N, C-alpha and C positions, 0 to 999 in steps of 0.2 A: 422445414418448409416455411415459405413465406407467401401469404396470399394477400392480394389487394382487391378491394371491393370498390367498384364504381357505382355509386348511388345515383339513380336517375329518377328522383321523385317528381321531376317536371317533364317526364318523357312525353306524356300525352299532349301537353300544351306546346312543348318545343317542336314536336312533330307537326302539329297544326300550324304553327307560326312559320315553319319552313315553306309551307304550301300557301299560306294566307297571311303574309306579313301585314301587320296593322299596328297603329299607335293608339287606337281607340280601345275602350273597354271590350273585352272578349272573355267569354266563359264557355266551358264545356259542361254539358248537362247530361244526366243519365237518370233512369228510373221510369216508372209508369207515366203515361201521358198526363195524367191529372195530378201527379206528385213529383214533378221533375226536381232534381237536386243538383246543385253545382258540385262538380268533382274536380274542377281546376279553373283557375282564374289568372289572367295576365296581370302585369303590374298596374296598368291603368284601372282595371276593374277592382283590384285590391285597394288602390288609393281612394276609390269612390265608396268603399265600405262593403263591397261584395267579398264573400269568403267561401271556402270549401265547406260543404255540409249545409249550406243555406238553401232553403226552398226557392225555386225560380220565381214563384209568386211574390215572396217577400223581397227578392232582389228587384223585381219590376216595380214594386211599391217604393223602394228606396231610390232607384235610378231609372229614369224614364227611357234613356237611350243607351243601349248596349247590344252587342251581338252575342247570341246564344247559339251554339253549334252542338249537335248530338255527339256524345262520346263514342268513338269507334274503336272497339276492342281489337278488331282485326288489324287496323292501322297501327295501333300501339304495339301489338305483337310483332308486326313486320319491322318496325323501327327497332324494337328490342333485339331481334335476331340480326338485323343489319349491324348494329353497334357491337354485338358479340363477334361478328365476323371481322370488324375493325380491330377489336381487342385481340383477336387471334394472331395478329401480327407479332404480339409480344409473348405469347405463350401457347403451347399446344394443349394446355389444360384450362379450358374456359367453361364456365357453367352459368346458366341462367337462374336467377333468383327473383322473387317479386320485386319489381322496380329497381333491379340491380343486376350487375354482372360481376362475377368473381373470377380471378385467374391466378394461377400459381406462378410466382415470378422469381423464385430463388435461383433457378438456373438461368433465367433470362438476364439477370444482372451481370452475369459473366459476359454477355454479348452487348448489352446496352449501357452498362455502367452501374454505379451504386444507386440505391433507392432514390435519392433526391433527383438524379438525372432521369431515371425511369419515370418517376412521378411527373416531372415537367413534360416529358414526351407524351405521356398519356393525356395530360391536361390539354396540351396543345392540339392533339388530334381531335378530341371531343369538342373543345371550344371552337376549333375551325369548322366543324360540321354543324355548329349551332345548337348544341345540346348542353344545357346546364348540368352540373354534376358535383358530387363530393367524393373525395377519395380517402381511403384509410388502408393501412396495412397491418397484418397480424399473423401469428403463426398458424391460425386455422381460418378456414373460409367463413364460418359462421361468426367468429369473433370479428373479423374484418367487416362483415356486413353490419354487425351491431355498432361498432365504432364509427363507421361511415354514417350511420343514422344519427348518432349523437353529435358528432362534430366533423369538420372538414380538415384533412391534413394530418390526422393523428397516425403515427407509425410506431407500432410495438414490434420490435425486431427480435425479441427473444421470448422463450416460453416462460422464463422466470418473471418477466415484467408483465405477462399477460393478465394474471389474476389481479394484480394491483390496478391495471388499467380498467378492468371490468368492475371494480368495487362500487363505483358511484353511478353506474348506468341505471337509469330508472327502469322499473319493471315494464312500463308501457313501451319502451324501446328495446327490450331485451330479446325479442323474437321467441320467447318461451311459449308453450301451449296456452291458448286463450283461457282455459278453465283455471290454470294456475295464476295467470295475471289477474283474473277477476277475484280469486279467493284469497291470495296471499296478503293483500293490504288489510283484510280483516283480521289477520294474525299479527299485524304490526310490521310486516315486511314491506319495505319500500324500494329496495335496490338489489342488484345482482350480488353484491358482496354479502348481504344478509342471507340470501338464498343459498349461496355456496357454503356458508358457515353452518347451515342447518344439518342435523343428522340425516343421513341418507335413508335409513330404515323408516324414519318417520315420514319422509317425503314419499317413499314408495307406498306405504300404507295409505297415505292421504290422496296421492295423485296417480299412483300406478307407475309403470316404468317409462311412460312417455316423457315426463318431466326430467327424470334422471338421464335418459338418452339425450335429450336436448342439451342438458348441462355438460354431459361428457363430450358431445360434439363441439360445444362451445370452447372448452378448455383443451381439447385435443386428446382426450382419453378414449375416444371412439372415432372411427373413420367418418368423414363428412357424409358419405352416401350420396354425393351429388352425381348427376348424369352429365358427362362431358358433352360439349357442343362441338359440332363439326360444320364448317361453312358449306353451303350447297355448291354444286359444281356449275351452276349457272347464276347469272345476275339478272334480276327482273325487278324493275322499278317503274312505277306509274305515278304521275302527278296530274291531278285534275286542276285545270286553270280556273281562275276566279270568274272569268267571263269568256265569251266567244272571241277568239283571236283571228283577225283577218290579215294581219301583217306579220311577216316573218320576224321583224325586229322585236316584237313583243314576246317572242319565244326564246330570245337570247338568254335572259336571266334564268328561267327554269332549266334551260339546257346546260348552262354553266354549272348550276348546282348538281344536276344529274351526272355530269362528267366528273365533278369532284367526288361525288359519292361512289362512282364506279372506280375511281383511282384509289380511294380509301379501302374499298372492298378488295381490290387487287393487291394492295400492299399487305393486307391481312393474310391473303393466301400466298403471298410471295410469288405471284404470277403476273401474267400480262394478258392483253387482249389483242387479237389480230383482226377480228371481224365482229361488228355488232350492228344491231338494227334499231333505228329510231322510228317509231311508229306515231304518226299524227292522227289522232282519233277525231272523227267528225260525227255529225248527227246520224241516227238510225243505223249505228253499227258500221258505218263506212270508215275507211282509214286510208292513209297514204304512207307507204313504207319508204324510208330513206336509208338504204344500206350504206354502211361505212366500212370499207376494207383498207387495211394497212399492209404494207409490204413486209413488215416485221412486227413482232409483238411490242406493245408499248403499255405504259401504265401511269404516265405523268398526266395529272388532271388538266393542266393547261394545254398540252398537246392534244389530248383526246377531245377537249372542247373545241379547239381550233379546227381539227379535222371534221368534226361533226357539223360545225357552223359552216365550213366551206361547202360541204355537201348540201346543207339546208338552203344556202343562198341560191342554188341552182334549181330549187323546187318551186313550181308555181302552185299555190294553194287552190285546189278546186272548190273547197268549202271552208267555212270557219273551223278553227281547231278548238276542240273542247278539252283535250288531255294529251299529254306526252307519255309515251311508253318506251322505255329503253330496255332492250333484251340483248344479253351477251351469253351465248351458249358455248362458244369456243374460247377456252381460256388456257392457252399453252404456257409453258414455262417461260420465264423472263430472265434474261441475262443482261445486267446493266452494261452499257458500253464502257470500255476502258479508256483512260486518258493518260497521256504521257505526263510524268511528273514535271517535265520542263516544257510543257506545251506553251508555245509562244503565240497562240491565237488570241485575239482580243476577247475580253470577258463576255461580250455580247454576241460572239460569233457562234453560228449554229453548226453542230456536227452535220456531216453530209446526209445521214439518215433522216434527221429532223427536217433539213432543208428539202429533201426529196419528198417527204410526206406532205410538207406544207404546200409545195408546188402542185402535187397531185390533188390536194383538197381544193385549192383555189382554181386550177386550170383544167381539172378533169383527169380521168384515168389514163387517157391516151396521150396526154401531154408529157408525162414522164414515165419511162418504162425501162426495164432491164433486158439486155440482149442475152439470149441463150444459144447454144449450138444446135445444129441439125446433123443429120447423118450424111449430108452431101458435102464432099470435100472441097468443091469449088468455092473460092472465097465469096463470090457474089451471091451464093446460095447457102452458105454455111452458117448464117446467123438468122435468128427469128426472135420475135418478141417473146420473152419468157412469161410463164404464168405467174400471177401474183403470189408471192410467198414461196416460189420455187427454190430449189437448192442451187446455190451458186456454183458455177463451173470452176474447174481448176484454172489457174492463170494460163493463158495461151501465148505462144510466141508470135501470134498474128495480131496486128493492130485492130483496135475497135473502130477507128476512123478509116473507112474504106471510101475511095472515090467512086462516083457513079459509074465511070468507065475509066480504064487505064489510059494514061497519057504519057507521051515521051518524057523522059527525065533529061532535062537540058543541063548544060554546063559541063564542068570537068567531071571526069570519071569518079564515081563515088568510092568511098573506102568500105570494103566488105567487113561487116562485123560478125555475121553468122550466116550459115547456109552452106550449100543449097538445100532447099526443100523441093524435091521433085514432085510435080503434079502432072499426072497423066490419066485423065478420066473424062467422063461425059460421053463416051462413045455410044451409049445406049439411047440417047435422046437427040442426037444430032448436034449437040453443043460441045464438041470435043475440045479439050484443053490439054496442051502439052507444054509445060513451063518449068523453069527452075527459079524458085523464089529465094531472095536474099534479104537479110536485114543489113541496111547500108547507112552510111553517114555521108550526107551531101557536103559539098565544099563550104556552104555557109554554116555547117554544124548541125543540120537537122537530121533527125533519125527517121528513116523512111523504110517502106517495104516495097521492093521492086523485083521485077522478074526479067528474064531474057530467055532466048531459045535454049533448049537443052544442050549442054556441053559448051556453051559460049559464055563470055563475060563482056558483052557489048550489046548495043541496041537496047539499052535499058528502058523498061516501061514502068512508070510509077503507078502503084495500085493503092497505097495507103500511107498514113502517117502514124507514128507513135507519139504519145503525149510527152 
């Protein structure tokens, strides 16, 4: 087995910076009101001398102007689970650890390529989402966690090399039980290599089985005992804005980020989204819903953003917006569109599906639609606007382009390509029709749909055109 650990020691600050981008000093504080302590600080705050573990009062004495925000455990847990859902794209065995995510990737490399390529793909995904991270790989999940804490990029790909890699890991970063980390330095033990060399009977008498179990999980002599994570079946993301927004243009940046997050989540599930809701939250619990419906499941971030923005542009804000809430409960399977190997379309040409969705987002639902069949056989009544997401009908010998009313077909007699299709119906409502329809080719080479009286091949009436 091969496990990779994604260390997220800056998760709380990175999650806050996605919502509140700033270049000034910013810290997250936690603890009692009269004894607030810094638990995270951005680069500007660190450059000014502020650090983790420092009392807020001491930081205020050192620096007069900086922003202090309460640490939100619920928000950190939400980002933690979201990133685990992103990592689920690469493995079905994903687990959550404190400030880290571990996933088993030995089988994944058969799909994504060798470890260096998989490492680069994981880094690109997490960096693109704005989360700092460190990666390490090892034959056990706990060893990967320890190595990611010590350094970034270390990859131990065999069990034989694992003990050597763990030799110089300091006890403080070993993830061993706290009582052992506190007591072992008094015995002259400073690193994991020294602990692993000690007699197991002595360790059991001194620390019980907890320390031995931790060591066995570390080197792979005992199962990891981790609970596997499964992404939820719905996507729910809420972003509070920095101030009240009265103009739609100020919502574009957070909307783009939310669309990218939704796309990353869908890639992790290997699924798509066909309908989602963008909720604009106002004062006193009021809100404005902006539904976004697609004709087919999609999961590309740029497309989802463009569709949502197109809908948002048609909304008149009744009140200032305080927060954005994106909810996607219907997440159907997604099948990427195929493309011919020798496709001669320009590189920037849009597939018909994307063009259709873009037009609907910009012009409205009724501007672009798909036709479906009815139970009435008369051509002028045989088509109706199909419901969004409906099943496509089988190809029909009848043309899609019908004239409003049949007109005489002028010129030389056409060449018959197919037919006749006898139509004798409508007697029940007074609009009786009795015709023989043919697929014909006109003298200029156009492909048309025309009819004449039953049993005759003259007096042609043109009723439609084929593309």
